[in-house]
Phi, psi and omega in degrees: 000124183281155174308325179291327181286319177298324186284330177292313177306314180297316182303314180293331176293311177302324177289325179298333184277347186271175181289335182299316181077188180245145173280163185301322180293323179291324175295313177302309178308308179308312180302308182290329175293320178297316182298320177296328188284315176301319177304313180294327184289315181299313184295323175295320180286322178304318183293311184301312189294327179293337174275356181269140175233150179256135181262117177285168179299334182269002173109340184289156179256132182241116180289154175280131176240156182291143174275135180291130176271133184248000000 
């Protein structure tokens, strides 16, 4: 996520709190920007978790694996 997109998210958030409010197009843009931001956060977190290993009491290393969703 670029600094410009984050600045736009903050700009829309500030504008939504004013008496002026957001137009329908701005609300849709805000929704899309927030979804992209959350997707980036999740992708970064997943990448960090994939690089974590657990040191077992016997000294062996066990990588953290994603939990299967049912």
